[in-house]
RONU-37876 format. One record per residue (C-alpha): x, y, z; residue in one letter; residue number from 0. Coordinates in Angstrom, 1 decimal. Layout:
BEGIN
(rec (X Y Z) 'a' NUM) ...
This chain:
BEGIN
(rec (119.2 27.7 -158.1) 'x' 0) (rec (121.4 25.2 -159.9) 'x' 1) (rec (120.4 24.4 -163.4) 'x' 2) (rec (120.0 20.6 -163.8) 'x' 3) (rec (122.2 19.1 -166.6) 'x' 4) (rec (123.1 15.8 -168.1) 'x' 5) (rec (126.6 15.3 -169.3) 'x' 6) (rec (128.5 12.1 -170.6) 'x' 7) (rec (131.6 10.7 -168.9) 'x' 8) (rec (134.9 12.3 -170.0) 'x' 9) (rec (133.1 15.4 -171.3) 'x' 10) (rec (133.0 19.0 -170.0) 'x' 11) (rec (130.1 20.4 -167.9) 'x' 12) (rec (129.0 23.9 -167.4) 'x' 13) (rec (127.1 24.3 -164.1) 'x' 14) (rec (125.0 27.4 -164.1) 'x' 15) (rec (123.6 29.2 -161.0) 'x' 16) (rec (120.5 31.4 -161.5) 'x' 17) (rec (118.2 33.4 -159.2) 'x' 18) (rec (114.7 31.9 -158.8) 'x' 19) (rec (113.3 35.4 -159.2) 'x' 20) (rec (114.9 38.5 -160.7) 'x' 21) (rec (116.9 40.8 -158.4) 'x' 22) (rec (119.3 43.7 -159.0) 'x' 23) (rec (122.4 42.9 -157.0) 'x' 24) (rec (125.7 44.8 -156.9) 'x' 25) (rec (127.8 42.1 -155.2) 'x' 26) (rec (128.1 38.5 -154.2) 'x' 27) (rec (130.5 35.6 -153.5) 'x' 28) (rec (130.4 31.9 -153.3) 'x' 29) (rec (132.6 28.9 -152.6) 'x' 30) (rec (131.6 26.0 -154.8) 'x' 31) (rec (132.9 22.4 -154.4) 'x' 32) (rec (132.3 19.6 -156.9) 'x' 33) (rec (132.3 15.9 -156.2) 'x' 34) (rec (135.9 14.6 -156.9) 'x' 35) (rec (134.6 11.1 -157.6) 'x' 36) (rec (132.7 12.5 -160.7) 'x' 37) (rec (134.5 15.7 -161.6) 'x' 38) (rec (138.1 16.5 -162.5) 'x' 39) (rec (139.5 20.0 -162.2) 'x' 40) (rec (137.5 23.1 -162.5) 'x' 41) (rec (138.5 24.8 -165.7) 'x' 42) (rec (136.9 28.2 -165.5) 'x' 43) (rec (134.5 30.3 -163.4) 'x' 44) (rec (132.4 33.2 -164.9) 'x' 45) (rec (130.1 35.9 -163.7) 'x' 46) (rec (127.4 37.5 -165.8) 'x' 47) (rec (125.8 41.0 -165.4) 'x' 48) (rec (122.9 42.3 -167.4) 'x' 49) (rec (124.9 45.4 -168.1) 'x' 50) (rec (128.3 43.7 -168.8) 'x' 51) (rec (130.0 45.5 -165.9) 'x' 52) (rec (130.8 42.4 -163.8) 'x' 53) (rec (134.3 42.2 -162.3) 'x' 54) (rec (136.0 40.0 -159.7) 'x' 55) (rec (138.2 37.0 -159.3) 'x' 56) (rec (138.1 33.3 -158.9) 'x' 57) (rec (140.5 31.3 -156.9) 'x' 58) (rec (140.5 27.8 -158.4) 'x' 59) (rec (142.1 24.8 -156.7) 'x' 60) (rec (141.1 21.4 -158.0) 'x' 61) (rec (137.4 20.9 -157.6) 'x' 62) (rec (136.8 24.0 -155.4) 'x' 63) (rec (136.5 27.6 -156.5) 'x' 64) (rec (136.1 30.7 -154.4) 'x' 65) (rec (134.5 33.4 -156.6) 'x' 66) (rec (134.0 37.0 -155.5) 'x' 67) (rec (132.4 39.6 -157.7) 'x' 68) (rec (130.6 42.9 -158.1) 'x' 69) (rec (128.5 44.9 -160.6) 'x' 70) (rec (128.4 48.7 -159.9) 'x' 71) (rec (125.1 49.0 -161.9) 'x' 72) (rec (123.4 46.2 -160.0) 'x' 73) (rec (123.2 44.0 -163.2) 'x' 74) (rec (123.6 40.7 -161.3) 'x' 75) (rec (120.5 38.6 -161.3) 'x' 76) (rec (118.4 41.1 -163.3) 'x' 77) (rec (117.7 38.9 -166.3) 'x' 78) (rec (116.0 35.6 -165.4) 'x' 79) (rec (117.6 33.7 -168.3) 'x' 80) (rec (121.1 34.9 -167.5) 'x' 81) (rec (123.0 33.0 -164.7) 'x' 82) (rec (125.0 34.9 -162.1) 'x' 83) (rec (127.7 32.2 -162.0) 'x' 84) (rec (128.8 29.5 -164.4) 'x' 85) (rec (131.4 26.9 -163.5) 'x' 86) (rec (133.1 24.9 -166.2) 'x' 87) (rec (134.7 21.6 -165.1) 'x' 88) (rec (135.9 18.3 -166.7) 'x' 89) (rec (134.0 15.1 -166.0) 'x' 90) (rec (136.1 12.0 -165.2) 'x' 91) (rec (136.2 9.4 -168.0) 'x' 92) (rec (135.3 6.7 -165.4) 'x' 93) (rec (132.3 8.5 -164.1) 'x' 94) (rec (129.5 5.9 -164.1) 'x' 95) (rec (126.5 6.5 -166.3) 'x' 96) (rec (123.4 7.3 -164.2) 'x' 97) (rec (125.5 8.7 -161.3) 'x' 98) (rec (124.2 12.0 -159.9) 'x' 99) (rec (125.9 14.8 -158.0) 'x' 100) (rec (124.8 18.0 -156.3) 'x' 101) (rec (127.5 20.7 -156.1) 'x' 102) (rec (128.1 22.2 -152.7) 'x' 103) (rec (127.7 25.9 -152.6) 'x' 104) (rec (128.5 28.1 -149.6) 'x' 105) (rec (128.6 31.9 -149.1) 'x' 106) (rec (131.9 33.6 -150.1) 'x' 107) (rec (133.6 36.6 -148.5) 'x' 108) (rec (131.7 39.2 -150.4) 'x' 109) (rec (128.2 40.0 -149.2) 'x' 110) (rec (125.2 39.5 -151.5) 'x' 111) (rec (123.8 43.0 -151.6) 'x' 112) (rec (121.7 45.4 -153.7) 'x' 113) (rec (122.0 49.1 -154.5) 'x' 114) (rec (120.0 50.0 -151.4) 'x' 115) (rec (122.4 48.1 -149.1) 'x' 116) (rec (120.0 45.3 -148.4) 'x' 117) (rec (121.8 42.0 -147.6) 'x' 118) (rec (120.7 38.6 -148.8) 'x' 119) (rec (121.5 35.1 -147.5) 'x' 120) (rec (122.8 32.6 -150.1) 'x' 121) (rec (120.7 29.4 -150.2) 'x' 122) (rec (120.8 27.0 -153.1) 'x' 123) (rec (117.9 25.0 -154.5) 'x' 124) (rec (119.2 21.6 -155.5) 'x' 125) (rec (120.1 21.1 -159.1) 'x' 126) (rec (121.4 17.7 -160.0) 'x' 127) (rec (124.2 16.9 -162.4) 'x' 128) (rec (123.4 13.5 -164.0) 'x' 129) (rec (126.0 11.4 -165.9) 'x' 130) (rec (124.7 10.2 -169.2) 'x' 131) (rec (123.6 11.2 -172.7) 'x' 132) (rec (126.0 12.0 -175.5) 'x' 133) (rec (126.0 15.7 -176.2) 'x' 134) (rec (128.5 18.1 -174.5) 'x' 135) (rec (130.3 21.4 -175.2) 'x' 136) (rec (133.9 21.6 -174.3) 'x' 137) (rec (134.9 24.9 -175.9) 'x' 138) (rec (133.5 27.7 -178.0) 'x' 139) (rec (135.6 30.1 -180.1) 'x' 140) (rec (134.6 32.8 -182.5) 'x' 141) (rec (136.0 35.4 -184.9) 'x' 142) (rec (132.8 37.4 -184.9) 'x' 143) (rec (131.2 35.8 -188.0) 'x' 144) (rec (131.7 32.1 -187.4) 'x' 145) (rec (131.5 30.1 -184.2) 'x' 146) (rec (133.5 26.8 -183.7) 'x' 147) (rec (132.0 24.5 -181.1) 'x' 148) (rec (134.1 21.6 -179.8) 'x' 149) (rec (132.6 18.8 -177.8) 'x' 150) (rec (131.2 15.3 -178.1) 'x' 151) (rec (128.2 13.5 -179.4) 'x' 152) (rec (127.5 15.6 -182.5) 'x' 153) (rec (125.6 14.1 -185.4) 'x' 154) (rec (124.2 15.2 -188.7) 'x' 155) (rec (120.9 15.8 -186.8) 'x' 156) (rec (122.4 18.1 -184.2) 'x' 157) (rec (120.9 21.5 -184.2) 'x' 158) (rec (122.3 24.7 -182.6) 'x' 159) (rec (120.7 27.9 -181.3) 'x' 160) (rec (122.2 31.1 -180.0) 'x' 161) (rec (119.8 33.2 -177.9) 'x' 162) (rec (119.1 36.5 -179.6) 'x' 163) (rec (121.4 35.8 -182.5) 'x' 164) (rec (120.4 34.7 -186.0) 'x' 165) (rec (122.3 31.9 -187.6) 'x' 166) (rec (122.9 31.6 -191.4) 'x' 167) (rec (124.2 28.0 -191.3) 'x' 168) (rec (125.2 25.1 -189.1) 'x' 169) (rec (127.9 22.8 -190.5) 'x' 170) (rec (128.6 19.4 -189.1) 'x' 171) (rec (132.4 18.8 -189.2) 'x' 172) (rec (132.7 15.6 -187.0) 'x' 173) (rec (131.3 14.1 -183.8) 'x' 174) (rec (133.5 16.5 -182.0) 'x' 175) (rec (133.0 19.8 -183.9) 'x' 176) (rec (130.3 22.0 -185.3) 'x' 177) (rec (130.8 25.3 -187.2) 'x' 178) (rec (128.1 28.0 -187.1) 'x' 179) (rec (127.9 30.9 -189.4) 'x' 180) (rec (126.2 34.0 -188.0) 'x' 181) (rec (123.8 36.0 -190.1) 'x' 182) (rec (125.7 39.1 -189.1) 'x' 183) (rec (128.8 39.9 -187.1) 'x' 184) (rec (128.1 39.7 -183.3) 'x' 185) (rec (129.9 39.7 -180.0) 'x' 186) (rec (128.9 36.4 -178.3) 'x' 187) (rec (129.8 37.4 -174.7) 'x' 188) (rec (127.1 36.4 -172.3) 'x' 189) (rec (125.1 34.6 -174.9) 'x' 190) (rec (123.9 31.0 -174.5) 'x' 191) (rec (124.5 28.3 -177.1) 'x' 192) (rec (122.2 25.3 -177.0) 'x' 193) (rec (122.6 22.1 -178.9) 'x' 194) (rec (119.9 19.5 -179.4) 'x' 195) (rec (119.9 16.1 -180.9) 'x' 196) (rec (117.2 13.4 -181.1) 'x' 197) (rec (119.6 10.8 -179.6) 'x' 198) (rec (120.6 12.8 -176.5) 'x' 199) (rec (119.5 15.3 -173.8) 'x' 200) (rec (120.4 18.9 -174.8) 'x' 201) (rec (123.7 20.6 -173.9) 'x' 202) (rec (124.2 24.3 -173.4) 'x' 203) (rec (126.9 26.8 -172.4) 'x' 204) (rec (127.2 30.5 -172.0) 'x' 205) (rec (130.1 32.0 -173.9) 'x' 206) (rec (133.0 33.8 -172.2) 'x' 207) (rec (136.4 34.4 -173.8) 'x' 208) (rec (139.0 32.2 -172.2) 'x' 209) (rec (142.2 32.6 -174.2) 'x' 210) (rec (145.7 31.5 -173.1) 'x' 211) (rec (147.8 33.5 -170.6) 'x' 212) (rec (150.4 35.4 -172.5) 'x' 213) (rec (152.1 36.0 -169.2) 'x' 214) (rec (151.2 35.2 -165.6) 'x' 215) (rec (152.8 35.8 -162.2) 'x' 216) (rec (154.3 32.8 -160.5) 'x' 217) (rec (153.9 34.2 -156.9) 'x' 218) (rec (151.2 32.1 -155.0) 'x' 219) (rec (148.3 32.3 -155.1) 'x' 220) (rec (148.2 34.2 -158.4) 'x' 221) (rec (148.8 31.2 -160.6) 'x' 222) (rec (145.4 29.9 -159.4) 'x' 223) (rec (143.6 33.2 -159.8) 'x' 224) (rec (141.3 33.7 -162.8) 'x' 225) (rec (140.3 37.3 -163.4) 'x' 226) (rec (136.6 38.1 -164.0) 'x' 227) (rec (136.7 40.8 -166.7) 'x' 228) (rec (134.0 43.4 -167.4) 'x' 229) (rec (132.8 43.5 -171.0) 'x' 230) (rec (133.7 47.2 -171.3) 'x' 231) (rec (136.7 48.1 -173.4) 'x' 232) (rec (139.2 50.6 -172.2) 'x' 233) (rec (142.2 52.3 -174.0) 'x' 234) (rec (143.6 53.6 -170.7) 'x' 235) (rec (143.4 53.1 -167.0) 'x' 236) (rec (144.9 54.0 -163.6) 'x' 237) (rec (145.9 52.2 -160.5) 'x' 238) (rec (147.0 53.9 -157.3) 'x' 239) (rec (147.2 52.6 -153.7) 'x' 240) (rec (149.2 52.5 -150.5) 'x' 241) (rec (150.3 48.9 -150.0) 'x' 242) (rec (152.8 47.2 -147.9) 'x' 243) (rec (153.3 44.3 -150.3) 'x' 244) (rec (153.3 44.3 -154.1) 'x' 245) (rec (153.8 40.6 -154.7) 'x' 246) (rec (150.2 39.6 -154.1) 'x' 247) (rec (148.4 41.8 -156.6) 'x' 248) (rec (148.3 41.8 -160.4) 'x' 249) (rec (147.0 43.9 -163.3) 'x' 250) (rec (145.1 41.7 -165.7) 'x' 251) (rec (144.5 42.7 -169.3) 'x' 252) (rec (142.6 40.7 -171.9) 'x' 253) (rec (142.8 41.4 -175.6) 'x' 254) (rec (139.5 40.5 -177.3) 'x' 255) (rec (140.5 41.9 -180.6) 'x' 256) (rec (141.4 39.7 -183.7) 'x' 257) (rec (144.7 41.5 -183.9) 'x' 258) (rec (147.6 42.0 -181.3) 'x' 259) (rec (147.2 44.8 -178.8) 'x' 260) (rec (150.2 46.9 -177.8) 'x' 261) (rec (149.9 48.0 -174.2) 'x' 262) (rec (152.3 50.4 -172.4) 'x' 263) (rec (152.5 50.4 -168.6) 'x' 264) (rec (154.1 53.3 -166.6) 'x' 265) (rec (155.0 52.9 -163.0) 'x' 266) (rec (155.2 55.9 -160.7) 'x' 267) (rec (155.5 57.0 -157.0) 'x' 268) (rec (153.5 59.8 -155.7) 'x' 269) (rec (156.5 62.0 -155.1) 'x' 270) (rec (158.6 60.8 -158.0) 'x' 271) (rec (158.4 61.4 -161.8) 'x' 272) (rec (156.7 59.0 -164.0) 'x' 273) (rec (158.8 56.0 -164.9) 'x' 274) (rec (161.1 56.9 -167.8) 'x' 275) (rec (161.4 53.3 -168.9) 'x' 276) (rec (157.8 52.0 -169.3) 'x' 277) (rec (157.0 48.4 -170.0) 'x' 278) (rec (155.5 47.8 -173.4) 'x' 279) (rec (153.9 44.4 -174.2) 'x' 280) (rec (152.2 43.1 -177.3) 'x' 281) (rec (149.3 40.8 -176.2) 'x' 282) (rec (148.2 38.3 -178.9) 'x' 283) (rec (144.6 38.1 -180.0) 'x' 284) (rec (142.3 36.5 -177.4) 'x' 285) (rec (145.1 36.3 -174.8) 'x' 286) (rec (145.4 37.5 -171.2) 'x' 287) (rec (148.4 39.3 -169.7) 'x' 288) (rec (148.9 39.5 -165.9) 'x' 289) (rec (151.7 41.4 -164.3) 'x' 290) (rec (152.5 42.3 -160.7) 'x' 291) (rec (151.6 45.8 -159.7) 'x' 292) (rec (154.3 48.5 -159.6) 'x' 293) (rec (156.2 49.2 -156.4) 'x' 294) (rec (157.9 47.5 -153.5) 'x' 295) (rec (158.2 47.7 -149.7) 'x' 296) (rec (160.7 50.6 -149.9) 'x' 297) (rec (158.6 52.6 -152.3) 'x' 298) (rec (155.1 51.5 -151.7) 'x' 299) (rec (153.2 54.8 -152.2) 'x' 300) (rec (153.0 53.9 -155.9) 'x' 301) (rec (150.7 53.1 -158.8) 'x' 302) (rec (150.4 52.5 -162.5) 'x' 303) (rec (149.3 54.3 -165.6) 'x' 304) (rec (148.3 52.1 -168.5) 'x' 305) (rec (147.2 52.7 -172.0) 'x' 306) (rec (146.6 50.5 -175.1) 'x' 307) (rec (146.7 51.1 -178.8) 'x' 308) (rec (143.6 48.9 -179.1) 'x' 309) (rec (140.6 48.7 -176.7) 'x' 310) (rec (141.1 46.0 -174.1) 'x' 311) (rec (139.5 44.6 -171.0) 'x' 312) (rec (141.2 45.4 -167.7) 'x' 313) (rec (140.8 44.4 -164.1) 'x' 314) (rec (143.0 43.8 -161.1) 'x' 315) (rec (143.2 41.0 -158.5) 'x' 316) (rec (144.8 41.0 -155.1) 'x' 317) (rec (145.0 39.1 -151.8) 'x' 318) (rec (146.5 42.1 -150.0) 'x' 319) (rec (144.5 44.9 -148.3) 'x' 320) (rec (145.2 48.3 -149.7) 'x' 321) (rec (144.3 51.9 -149.2) 'x' 322) (rec (143.2 53.2 -152.6) 'x' 323) (rec (143.6 56.8 -153.7) 'x' 324) (rec (142.6 58.8 -156.7) 'x' 325) (rec (145.3 59.5 -159.3) 'x' 326) (rec (146.2 63.2 -159.0) 'x' 327) (rec (147.1 65.3 -161.9) 'x' 328) (rec (150.3 66.6 -160.5) 'x' 329) (rec (151.7 63.5 -158.8) 'x' 330) (rec (150.8 64.8 -155.4) 'x' 331) (rec (148.1 63.7 -153.1) 'x' 332) (rec (144.9 65.7 -153.4) 'x' 333) (rec (144.3 67.1 -149.9) 'x' 334) (rec (140.5 67.2 -150.2) 'x' 335) (rec (140.3 63.5 -151.3) 'x' 336) (rec (139.5 60.9 -148.7) 'x' 337) (rec (141.2 57.5 -149.2) 'x' 338) (rec (138.9 54.6 -149.7) 'x' 339) (rec (140.0 51.9 -147.3) 'x' 340) (rec (138.9 48.3 -147.6) 'x' 341) (rec (139.8 45.4 -145.2) 'x' 342) (rec (140.4 42.1 -147.0) 'x' 343) (rec (140.5 39.0 -144.8) 'x' 344) (rec (143.8 37.0 -145.1) 'x' 345) (rec (144.0 34.7 -148.1) 'x' 346) (rec (140.8 36.2 -149.6) 'x' 347) (rec (140.4 37.9 -152.9) 'x' 348) (rec (139.7 41.4 -153.9) 'x' 349) (rec (139.2 42.8 -157.3) 'x' 350) (rec (138.2 46.0 -159.1) 'x' 351) (rec (138.2 47.2 -162.7) 'x' 352) (rec (140.5 50.0 -163.4) 'x' 353) (rec (139.1 53.4 -164.2) 'x' 354) (rec (138.8 54.4 -167.8) 'x' 355) (rec (140.4 57.6 -168.6) 'x' 356) (rec (142.5 59.6 -171.0) 'x' 357) (rec (146.1 61.0 -170.9) 'x' 358) (rec (146.9 64.5 -172.3) 'x' 359) (rec (150.4 65.5 -173.2) 'x' 360) (rec (150.9 67.0 -169.8) 'x' 361) (rec (149.8 63.7 -168.2) 'x' 362) (rec (146.6 65.1 -166.7) 'x' 363) (rec (144.5 62.2 -165.6) 'x' 364) (rec (140.8 62.6 -166.3) 'x' 365) (rec (139.3 59.8 -164.2) 'x' 366) (rec (139.8 59.2 -160.5) 'x' 367) (rec (137.4 56.4 -159.6) 'x' 368) (rec (139.2 53.3 -158.3) 'x' 369) (rec (139.1 50.9 -155.3) 'x' 370) (rec (139.3 47.5 -153.9) 'x' 371) (rec (136.4 45.4 -152.7) 'x' 372) 
């Protein structure tokens, strides 16, 4: 169901989609379209799992987003107060007060399924977006101890609440900014912030880190793709597949740390040595780095080793079907292993978090789980 909200003209709205009753789902997908006479561009699309293991990708074009996602532990929809999907979009400055809109939601490519393989049909109970009020939240940033909320309609009487997190103080900076001080350091990922004011309907938003892109491929459609990162932090990962094209997939790395993260990426082919000239990048705090996967049409039986000096969030996105293989310890294909083959419809998304693992000095890889949806 869509959570009904009231948002002023020219502000930012977060449209949240919940299940009417708790379920434990492993996957889902939706195509969501907003009314272009009321909304500007969709700014972000997020997925929330009770266990923080969500991953996927969102293809954002204007007022439409195709979002596909999974949760290996079936954390989707498990907590009634936690949405499965949240869409953040700008509201047009000339949107008329009192106007209403119901976002259009259709099933995506990925089936809505639980751990037992039961399939579900996506139906949406109407939730109305109403233009009006004064309060809105446009962005949330945090350093772990303080939280800066930017938006509109704030007054000296505006109060803030963070679900499950104690606040030490709320400081009014201006009609566009509040600063909250946490009682203790806390990761805000997946937590809801709610603002209330006597002069306006409340405003709320679930927090997800959306920092700038330090680097991003220019090959279409990747400039429109937003990765859905799991909350787990990895210091190493592997990627291995047989692909005919390597210009439609990207490794995505997010640095949630307050300091820069140095990441080294090694390319390899199954029958060749590890790349002697690895790529090393330093990702600024809060930023996301996306790079095309290693390989080409002439040497497509390839993959990537990655490790970071600081724990980072990692996933991949692709629009190209692949056969995915484990990463062998000796750079040869493990004969007893069966490739995991997934068919991805043309122009559709696939995504999967990379496997956590660990390198030894002899480059023995300790984790072999990986695949596309």
